[in-house]
C-alpha positions as a printed Julia matrix, in Angstrom:
236×3 Matrix{Float64}:
 230.12  161.28   -6.1
 227.56  163.81   -6.67
 227.32  167.69   -5.81
 224.16  168.61   -3.85
 223.18  172.1    -2.78
 221.23  172.81    0.46
 218.06  172.73   -1.66
 218.98  169.19   -3.2
 219.81  167.99    0.35
 216.36  169.19    1.56
 214.76  167.5    -1.3
 215.94  164.1    -0.25
 214.06  164.43    3.03
 210.73  162.56    3.85
 209.8   164.92    6.89
 208.29  162.07    9.28
 205.67  162.19   12.04
 204.25  158.79   12.36
 203.49  158.91   16.43
 200.0   157.38   17.18
 199.17  160.39   19.32
 199.81  162.95   16.8
 197.55  165.92   16.94
 196.24  168.31   14.22
 198.36  171.02   15.45
 201.43  168.39   14.79
 200.27  167.93   11.21
 200.08  171.6    10.6
 203.3   172.02   12.17
 205.01  169.25   10.1
 203.47  170.48    6.88
 204.51  173.96    7.54
 208.14  172.99    8.34
 208.11  170.89    5.07
 207.04  173.6     3.32
 209.32  176.18    4.47
 212.47  173.95    3.94
 211.37  172.62    0.86
 211.39  169.08    1.85
 210.16  166.4    -0.44
 207.43  164.88    1.55
 205.67  164.49    4.82
 205.43  161.0     5.86
 202.29  160.33    7.92
 199.91  157.56    8.87
 197.47  157.13    6.16
 194.53  158.44    8.08
 196.36  161.94    7.97
 196.42  161.87    4.13
 193.59  164.11    3.41
 194.34  166.97    6.35
 198.04  166.8     4.99
 197.28  167.04    1.27
 194.99  169.88    2.13
 197.65  171.61    4.03
 200.04  171.36    1.39
 197.82  172.2    -1.5
 199.49  174.32   -4.26
 202.96  173.4    -3.14
 205.22  170.54   -4.72
 205.76  168.95   -1.22
 204.09  165.7    -1.53
 202.05  163.7     1.15
 203.38  160.26    1.96
 200.99  157.46    3.47
 202.31  154.69    5.63
 200.52  151.53    4.93
 200.21  148.4     6.97
 202.24  150.53    9.36
 204.33  149.8    11.33
 204.09  145.97   11.59
 202.96  144.92    7.96
 200.64  142.41    9.57
 197.61  142.9     7.55
 196.46  141.05    4.44
 197.18  142.07    0.88
 193.84  143.0     0.4
 193.82  145.28    3.37
 197.18  146.89    2.19
 195.63  147.43   -1.33
 192.62  148.88    0.07
 194.41  151.24    2.4
 196.59  152.14   -0.43
 193.66  153.07   -2.71
 191.96  154.82    0.27
 195.14  157.01    0.92
 195.3   157.92   -2.82
 191.64  158.97   -2.96
 192.54  161.3    -0.13
 195.31  162.94   -1.52
 198.4   161.02   -0.72
 200.75  161.08   -3.92
 203.42  158.69   -2.36
 203.05  155.33   -0.46
 205.48  153.42    1.86
 204.45  149.92    2.94
 205.61  147.29    5.34
 206.42  144.02    4.03
 204.83  140.87    5.55
 207.44  139.61    7.78
 205.56  136.53    8.95
 205.74  135.45    5.22
 209.25  136.38    4.75
 210.33  134.45    7.78
 208.46  131.46    6.34
 210.19  131.69    2.93
 206.98  132.22    1.27
 208.53  134.25   -1.46
 205.6   134.1    -3.78
 203.29  135.55   -1.15
 205.87  138.34   -0.93
 206.12  138.95   -4.48
 202.42  138.97   -4.86
 202.09  141.58   -2.26
 204.66  143.88   -3.69
 203.28  143.65   -7.23
 199.79  144.24   -6.32
 200.77  147.23   -4.21
 203.37  148.73   -6.85
 200.67  148.33   -9.73
 198.38  150.49   -7.82
 200.9   153.1    -7.38
 202.09  152.7   -10.94
 198.64  153.31  -12.41
 198.15  156.37  -10.06
 201.75  157.54  -11.21
 202.91  157.71   -7.59
 206.22  156.68   -6.14
 205.95  153.17   -4.08
 208.27  152.35   -1.58
 208.94  149.11    0.02
 210.07  148.82    3.93
 212.03  145.91    4.73
 212.56  146.27    8.42
 216.05  145.05    8.0
 216.9   144.74   11.92
 214.49  141.79   11.99
 216.12  140.23    8.71
 219.11  137.87    8.11
 221.46  138.87    5.27
 219.8   136.28    3.0
 216.38  137.71    3.55
 217.46  141.19    2.85
 219.11  139.74   -0.46
 216.05  137.9    -1.5
 213.83  140.96   -1.02
 216.42  142.82   -2.92
 216.0   140.2    -5.9
 212.14  140.3    -5.69
 212.04  144.26   -5.77
 214.4   144.01   -8.7
 211.7   142.02  -10.44
 208.8   144.27   -9.32
 210.54  147.53   -9.51
 209.0   149.59   -6.84
 210.3   153.3    -6.92
 212.2   152.47   -3.52
 213.29  149.79   -1.17
 213.34  151.07    2.46
 215.39  150.04    5.34
 213.25  150.5     8.39
 210.09  151.89    9.95
 211.78  153.39   12.85
 209.42  151.7    15.07
 211.5   148.3    15.9
 214.52  147.56   17.58
 216.79  149.24   15.04
 216.89  151.79   12.29
 218.92  152.44    9.22
 222.51  151.46    9.16
 225.37  152.69    6.32
 225.85  148.9     5.94
 222.42  148.18    5.07
 222.06  151.0     2.46
 225.34  149.95    0.8
 223.84  146.29    0.47
 220.61  147.36   -0.78
 222.07  149.9    -3.34
 224.63  146.95   -4.39
 221.93  144.17   -4.8
 218.86  145.83   -6.05
 218.11  146.94   -9.57
 219.65  150.38  -10.43
 216.0   151.59  -11.48
 215.14  151.05   -7.95
 216.26  153.76   -5.43
 216.96  153.29   -1.79
 215.29  155.12    1.32
 217.18  155.14    4.72
 215.06  155.74    7.62
 215.02  155.04   11.15
 217.08  156.59   13.98
 218.66  159.32   11.51
 218.87  162.18   13.85
 222.37  164.15   13.25
 223.59  166.11   10.22
 226.71  163.4     9.96
 224.41  160.63    9.95
 222.2   162.13    7.22
 225.17  162.74    5.18
 226.53  159.22    5.61
 223.29  157.6     4.46
 223.47  159.72    1.42
 227.16  158.83    0.66
 226.24  155.17    1.03
 223.6   155.47   -1.63
 220.49  156.59   -0.01
 218.4   158.84   -2.47
 215.74  159.65    0.22
 215.85  160.02    3.86
 212.91  159.49    6.18
 213.54  161.5     9.5
 211.71  163.48   12.19
 214.64  165.8    12.78
 214.9   167.04    9.23
 214.78  170.66   10.51
 217.61  170.57   12.59
 219.61  168.46   10.31
 219.08  170.87    7.15
 219.85  173.95    9.55
 223.11  172.27   10.71
 224.25  171.49    7.1
 223.27  175.08    6.06
 225.32  176.32    8.75
 228.14  174.45    7.92
 228.18  175.31    4.37
 227.83  178.93    5.32
 230.93  178.66    7.64
 233.09  177.02    5.1
 231.83  179.61    2.16
 230.71  176.64   -0.21
 227.17  176.52   -1.91
 227.42  172.77   -2.49
 228.72  169.39   -0.95
 230.19  166.62   -2.83
 229.0   163.3    -1.48
């Protein structure tokens, strides 16, 4: 159990807009909301890295680029290039999608190589790296094997989902990942987290970062509850 102030909880949020039709105005709104609520990061498609990093200049809100998103179906070389390009354009966190074709083929050497090369780029740049599993498409054993690989490679986070497939984060998956990945690797829950209760459940299960597009109503609801209860922190 850990105590969280409202700002502590806001700092767990990766404020997300990954829609393919997102406009410049949408990006401006996303960054303004992240700044006002003191979220940890904005999560955007990598092409938006330069714009968002400019909009967030002078703040401690990070720009997170999604790599190989949402399918993960590009080569390792493409993902490495996209990672480097996003970093060169101001991104300072990276979330990439594993190659599920190779996962399903049991080609764990490929999966390990992909993870290692992307994490190494992030490590050299001293930015967090997050590996998206897309758990709704995986078997239990595949999830465990990815946790084992992550425990060897040590990305900053393992992440449940893109939010663009047939399912999103579940409390059970967050607990599974937290139990089976090295303690040095954190867990990010993302996909379908739209309510304050769902958010708090993910944190209680062990998530140390939450990716969602509903961060503003979530944090406002939690703040209202805390004010009504006359408390300045929550134990989760």
